[in-house]
LOKESE-362052 format. One line per 2 residues: number of its first residue (from 1); their letters; for each residue x, y, z of N, C-alpha, C. Coordinates in steps of 0.001 Angstrom, whole numbers, padded with zeros to 6 digits. Atoms other than C-alpha are relative to their C-alpha. Layout:
// residues N
NUM	a	X,Y,Z,X,Y,Z,X,Y,Z ~ ...
//
This chain:
// residues 181
1	mp	-000192,-001047,000962,-103436,040759,-005568,-000950,-000236,-001162 ~ 000916,000185,001135,-105917,041403,-008305,000771,-000357,-001270
3	ks	-000618,000477,001226,-105193,039864,-011693,000482,001146,-000873 ~ -000386,-001146,000829,-104939,043311,-013340,001395,000516,000382
5	tw	-001329,-000433,-000427,-101787,044079,-011264,001067,-000872,-000651 ~ -000958,000915,000621,-100009,041020,-012660,000143,000261,-001495
7	al	-000060,-000255,001436,-100701,042174,-016182,001182,000915,-000352 ~ -001130,-000881,000247,-097896,044736,-015819,001320,-000773,-000096
9	fr	-001221,000800,-000013,-095306,041973,-015359,-000092,-001091,-001048 ~ -000018,001099,000934,-094285,039449,-017956,001217,-000864,000291
11	rv	-001063,000957,-000250,-092079,036412,-017839,001148,000239,-000989 ~ -001198,-000147,000825,-088486,036781,-019101,000936,-001141,000364
13	dv	-000959,001077,-000220,-086182,033806,-019528,001389,000513,-000356 ~ -001388,-000387,000248,-082435,034526,-019228,000790,-001283,-000164
15	lf	-000748,001210,000286,-080266,031892,-020825,001487,000305,000001 ~ -001454,-000121,-000041,-076541,031495,-020109,000589,-001219,-000687
17	pp	-000621,001186,000596,-074240,029277,-022139,000560,-000885,001108 ~ -000508,000897,-001044,-073086,026191,-020246,001456,000331,000338
19	av	-001376,-000257,-000434,-069924,026601,-018225,000912,-001061,-000575 ~ -000996,000902,000551,-066891,025068,-019892,001145,-000033,000983
21	gp	-001122,000127,-000927,-063834,023835,-017953,000895,001241,-000013 ~ -000852,-001189,-000080,-061165,026340,-016951,000791,000195,-001293
23	st	-000745,-000288,001227,-059623,028052,-019937,001474,000204,000332 ~ -001430,-000191,-000211,-055888,028052,-020303,000376,001383,-000495
25	pp	-000378,-001342,000432,-054387,031535,-020428,000944,-000081,-001192 ~ -000919,000015,001138,-052544,032465,-023602,001436,000096,000487
27	pp	-001401,-000103,-000430,-048753,032138,-023449,000425,001460,000047 ~ -000428,-001395,-000081,-046975,035343,-022433,000668,000412,-001305
29	pt	-000604,-000450,001256,-045878,037457,-025378,001522,000013,000098 ~ -001460,-000030,000015,-042242,037227,-026423,000502,001400,-000327
31	es	-000392,-001371,000297,-042196,040828,-027564,-001082,000931,000504 ~ 000967,-000982,-000458,-043852,043940,-026243,-000808,000487,-001194
33	pt	000812,-000473,001110,-046616,045555,-028307,000753,000953,-000931 ~ -000743,-000933,000841,-044111,048119,-029579,001062,-000710,-000828
35	ga	-000980,000755,000763,-041915,045340,-031001,001383,-000006,000631 ~ -001304,-000028,-000664,-039091,045894,-028499,000406,-001421,000395
37	ct	-000539,001312,-000350,-036878,042910,-027760,-000137,-000238,001505 ~ 000129,000351,-001414,-037551,041118,-024452,000785,-001281,000269
39	sk	-000737,001197,-000376,-035673,038434,-022535,-000149,-000245,001497 ~ -000106,000364,-001414,-035446,036581,-019203,001441,-000316,000362
41	ew	-001387,000427,-000219,-031766,035660,-019631,000940,001154,-000319 ~ -000815,-001197,000120,-029270,038471,-019050,001431,-000263,000453
43	aa	-001389,000009,-000472,-025572,039089,-018489,000379,001447,000299 ~ -000426,-001352,-000369,-023890,042084,-016849,001467,-000009,000371
45	rl	-001377,-000171,-000458,-020411,043393,-016163,000140,001399,000575 ~ -000332,-001293,-000592,-018999,046197,-014072,001151,000585,-000806
47	lp	-001067,-000670,000726,-016886,048733,-015938,000974,000605,001005 ~ -000986,-000510,-000967,-013701,050233,-014365,-000611,001084,000902
49	rl	000612,-000921,-000959,-014539,052172,-011220,000958,000337,001135 ~ -000747,-000465,-001159,-013187,054031,-008223,-000999,000177,001132
51	si	000852,-000156,-001185,-014809,053736,-004774,000818,000682,001081 ~ -000697,-000753,-001043,-013802,056274,-002139,-000989,000301,001112
53	vv	000803,-000381,-001152,-015192,056680,001348,000490,001369,000463 ~ -000350,-001370,-000383,-015263,060364,002335,000356,000046,001480
55	gp	-000385,-000163,-001393,-013489,061309,005541,001398,-000512,000254 ~ -001358,000448,-000315,-010209,060579,007315,000068,-001521,000071
57	ps	-000141,001454,-000109,-008835,057026,007189,-000261,-000437,001433 ~ 000296,000526,-001329,-010326,055160,010114,-000821,-001269,-000164
59	pv	000817,001204,000077,-012046,051888,010924,-001493,000292,000177 ~ 001399,-000369,-000197,-015300,053830,011485,-000636,000276,-001364
61	pg	000641,-000248,001288,-017712,053729,008513,-000348,001473,-000187 ~ 000328,-001373,000336,-018262,057038,006764,-000850,000047,-001254
63	pa	000796,-000134,001227,-020265,058433,003838,000747,-000610,-001185 ~ -000625,000686,001137,-019602,056435,000669,-000764,000315,-001287
65	pe	000641,-000252,001299,-020652,058103,-002583,000581,-000953,-001035 ~ -000479,000903,001046,-020417,055804,-005603,-000525,000450,-001356
67	lf	000387,-000219,001393,-020492,056308,-009352,000770,-001005,-000827 ~ -000642,000920,000935,-019781,053486,-011771,-001033,-000439,-001024
69	wv	000869,000420,001090,-021215,051907,-014893,-000154,-001507,000003 ~ 000341,001407,000141,-022937,048566,-015349,-000482,-000187,-001437
71	ei	000459,000306,001352,-023298,047121,-018843,-000830,-001277,000055 ~ 000932,001132,-000019,-026268,044762,-019343,-000362,-000354,-001441
73	md	000446,000462,001311,-027142,042635,-022369,-000738,-001325,000159 ~ 000637,001311,-000061,-029374,039677,-023140,001020,-001041,-000448
75	rk	-001029,001018,000241,-027411,036416,-023275,000028,-000508,-001440 ~ 000013,000454,001393,-028477,035619,-026842,000476,001094,-000947
77	gr	-000522,-001091,000821,-027269,039005,-028103,-000998,000610,-000967 ~ 001008,-000542,000913,-030561,039876,-029820,-000379,001436,000329
79	cg	000503,-001313,-000433,-031395,042988,-027796,001106,001045,000119 ~ -001093,-000954,-000158,-027962,044638,-027859,000386,000134,001457
81	sq	-000389,-000246,-001387,-026412,046041,-024706,-000263,001456,000328 ~ 000221,-001367,-000461,-026971,049143,-022640,000836,000228,001246
83	rf	-000772,-000368,-001190,-024753,050935,-020120,-000852,000884,000894 ~ 000734,-000766,-001003,-026328,052230,-016939,001003,000594,000973
85	ay	-000827,-000621,-001035,-024658,054723,-014604,-000648,-000311,001344 ~ 000485,000230,-001356,-025002,053694,-010961,000476,001167,000848
87	va	-000300,-001173,-000818,-025166,056837,-008824,-000627,-000265,001356 ~ 000511,000437,-001290,-025470,056152,-005114,000718,000656,001164
89	gg	-000613,-000417,-001253,-024700,057024,-001538,-000287,-001055,001049 ~ 000178,000984,-001059,-024290,054894,001552,001099,000145,001022
91	vg	-001066,-000015,-000996,-021741,053944,004176,001065,-001009,-000388 ~ -001083,000921,000302,-018368,052287,003932,001279,000405,000683
93	vg	-001330,-000237,-000546,-014729,052121,004920,001000,-000297,-001107 ~ -001106,000268,000907,-011659,052483,002673,-000165,000567,-001391
95	fs	000072,-000387,001404,-011052,052942,-001044,000482,-001162,-000851 ~ -000494,001028,000919,-010493,050747,-004071,-000115,000492,-001427
97	is	000041,-000247,001435,-009800,050955,-007772,-000185,-001361,-000645 ~ 000293,001298,000607,-011306,048163,-009842,-000031,000113,-001508
99	ge	000065,000051,001457,-010926,047202,-013476,-001336,-000567,-000455 ~ 001209,000571,000588,-013560,045825,-015797,-000184,-001427,000509
101	sd	000268,001350,-000505,-015219,042708,-014414,-000315,-000948,-001153 ~ 000479,000993,000953,-016080,039492,-016193,-001517,000131,-000112
103	wv	001452,000064,000139,-019613,038987,-017500,-000532,-001044,000976 ~ 000699,000970,-000838,-021935,037301,-015002,-001424,-000141,-000531
105	ef	001344,000260,000493,-025245,035706,-015909,-001004,000074,001144 ~ 001103,-000017,-000948,-028550,036300,-014128,-001297,-000038,-000792
107	dt	001305,000114,000657,-032240,035810,-014906,-001009,000918,000672 ~ 001149,-000704,-000556,-035409,037828,-014447,-001164,-000985,000049
109	si	001109,000943,-000180,-038638,036150,-013331,-000972,000012,-001180 ~ 000826,-000094,001196,-040478,037338,-016473,000817,000693,-001083
111	ki	-000695,-000682,001091,-039437,038648,-019880,-000192,001505,000145 ~ 000058,-001460,-000077,-038581,042349,-019771,000855,000595,-001110
113	ri	-000834,-000735,000951,-037072,044975,-022053,001229,000513,000734 ~ -001258,-000410,-000636,-033500,046098,-021395,-000133,001342,000713
115	eq	000122,-001310,-000644,-034539,049676,-020570,-000773,-000068,001319 ~ 000735,000131,-001261,-036696,048345,-017703,000913,-000268,001196
117	fh	-000942,000082,-001120,-033524,047885,-015613,000207,001378,000644 ~ -000134,-001357,-000544,-033558,051684,-015124,-000826,000094,001286
119	gp	000738,-000165,-001242,-034521,052468,-011534,000890,-000211,001209 ~ -000766,000161,-001241,-033482,051982,-007910,000818,-001285,000003
121	am	-000878,001171,-000129,-030661,049582,-007070,000779,000106,001301 ~ -000831,000018,-001207,-028504,048545,-004111,001273,-000761,-000325
123	ha	-001310,000621,000245,-024784,047697,-004246,000656,-000313,001325 ~ -000817,000406,-001146,-022851,045752,-001635,001344,-000400,-000573
125	gf	-001316,000292,000553,-019117,045623,-002217,001036,-000232,001078 ~ -001138,000271,-000882,-015981,044272,-000591,001208,-000210,-000899
127	sm	-001227,000274,000754,-012452,044445,-001943,001188,000124,000924 ~ -001245,-000050,-000748,-009003,043838,-000553,001105,-000317,-000984
129	sv	-001103,000275,000914,-005805,044108,-002523,001291,000568,000556 ~ -001343,-000440,-000357,-002082,044534,-002059,000738,000175,-001317
131	ag	-000709,-000249,001256,000072,046068,-004785,000998,-001112,-000283 ~ -000987,000997,000384,002178,043621,-006715,-000594,-001375,-000136
133	pl	000433,001365,000291,002007,039863,-007052,-000729,-000687,001151 ~ 000651,000661,-001127,000360,039204,-003672,-001485,-000225,-000236
135	ga	001371,000306,000388,-003059,039397,-005233,-001032,001012,000436 ~ 001138,-000867,-000282,-006425,041045,-005016,-001259,-000843,-000046
137	gs	001281,000697,000022,-009947,039901,-004333,-001119,000992,000217 ~ 001151,-000861,-000215,-013362,041496,-004487,-001277,-000810,-000145
139	wd	001325,000580,000105,-017013,040653,-004201,-000971,001152,-000135 ~ 001006,-001043,000224,-019804,042839,-005587,-001332,-000665,-000278
141	ai	001357,000463,000292,-023559,042309,-005655,-000873,001222,-000232 ~ 000941,-001086,000282,-026161,044577,-007227,-001400,-000602,-000077
143	tm	001410,000358,000063,-029876,044146,-006553,-000693,001105,-000793 ~ 000624,-000976,000895,-031884,045858,-009316,-001515,-000001,000211
145	yg	001425,-000105,-000280,-035356,047099,-008361,-000791,000577,-001173 ~ 000690,-000535,001177,-036157,048700,-011749,-000948,-000996,-000649
147	pr	000921,000956,000609,-037602,045465,-013203,-001301,-000192,000789 ~ 001231,000127,-000789,-040083,045274,-010290,-000902,001206,-000231
149	ln	000806,-001203,000169,-041221,048886,-010653,-000512,000157,-001427 ~ 000346,-000241,001395,-041276,048911,-014458,-000746,-001150,-000664
151	ag	000609,001137,000692,-042517,045391,-015281,-000639,-001022,000939 ~ 000571,000962,-000929,-043598,043569,-012100,000848,-001241,000222
153	ad	-000899,001151,-000168,-040597,041201,-012143,000624,000014,001393 ~ -000760,000062,-001252,-038813,039977,-009022,001331,000711,-000217
155	pp	-001276,-000701,000184,-035693,042130,-008412,001156,-000984,-000204 ~ -001136,000901,000211,-032737,040294,-009980,001237,000464,000757
157	va	-001258,-000292,-000677,-029360,040101,-008228,001141,-000534,-000865 ~ -001196,000424,000726,-026047,039994,-010105,001165,000038,000980
159	iw	-001116,000116,-000954,-022961,038847,-008128,001294,-000233,-000768 ~ -001319,000110,000617,-019324,039291,-009163,001043,-000363,001047
161	ps	-001172,000325,-000815,-016727,037336,-007158,001223,000092,-000901 ~ -001167,-000171,000852,-013218,038087,-008398,001273,-000201,000803
163	ls	-001340,000156,-000565,-009685,036988,-007593,001001,000229,-001124 ~ -001033,-000201,001018,-006556,038108,-009437,001359,000032,000679
165	wl	-001358,-000015,-000551,-002795,037970,-009007,000532,001409,000153 ~ -000492,-001380,-000088,-002247,041666,-009576,-001122,000912,000449
167	gs	001017,-000936,-000457,-004075,044448,-007814,000604,001332,000345 ~ -000467,-001301,-000458,-003860,048093,-006950,-000185,000050,001508
169	pg	000125,-000017,-001458,-003356,048941,-003271,-001352,000555,000414 ~ 001254,-000529,-000525,-006474,049511,-001239,-000893,-001102,000517
171	ge	001003,000912,-000507,-009426,047918,000401,-001241,000801,000323 ~ 001236,-000753,-000185,-013043,048851,000783,-001125,-000952,000346
173	vs	001258,000690,-000308,-016319,047663,002304,-001072,001065,-000073 ~ 001045,-001021,000103,-019491,049517,001351,-001352,-000622,-000282
175	lt	001391,000333,000290,-023259,049299,001151,-000680,001292,-000407 ~ 000582,-001236,000510,-024988,051892,-001001,-001353,-000260,-000645
177	qg	001314,000024,000637,-028476,052627,-002309,000004,001109,-001037 ~ -000034,-001014,001043,-028848,054452,-005616,-000919,-000314,-001146
179	ml	000810,000149,001210,-030195,054487,-009158,000851,-000495,-001149 ~ -000587,000340,001281,-029314,052778,-012420,-000675,000932,-001012
181	n	000552,-000976,000956,-029754,055581,-014966,000509,-000281,-001389
//
């Protein structure tokens, strides 16, 4: 190539700063940018409810509409509490009337705001009771998918085992899919 062709090109040095060891990410924020309270430690309780399976009494599972309320609060009491209506449908057998449950504790995998529990949920329930002093027992579990959709957290599960000396007559087994609103 003739020397005149090279005259169009000139040397350019590109300098990069030296690579430094891996940087440590900043700690996750304790509050959202809007200043809303966040937590990983929660407690929930079920408020009084009625579960009825639609259809004639039989050992064959039938449609099981459900409507009840879940109250959720952070365990330190800084964020207040919020009641969510659980509206769902699924399958089940029987009926039951339940009173207010005890508070149960559960954790989320990351800090979230209380309103991020809003969203899809699944309830599995079992109860058996006999009127009078013979007793009653129930087991409820709610898997909450709202924290995954709204914040990227693993879906938390809250479980309520319960035994009491007094109960209302009835028994129920159900599995429903719905929404916490």
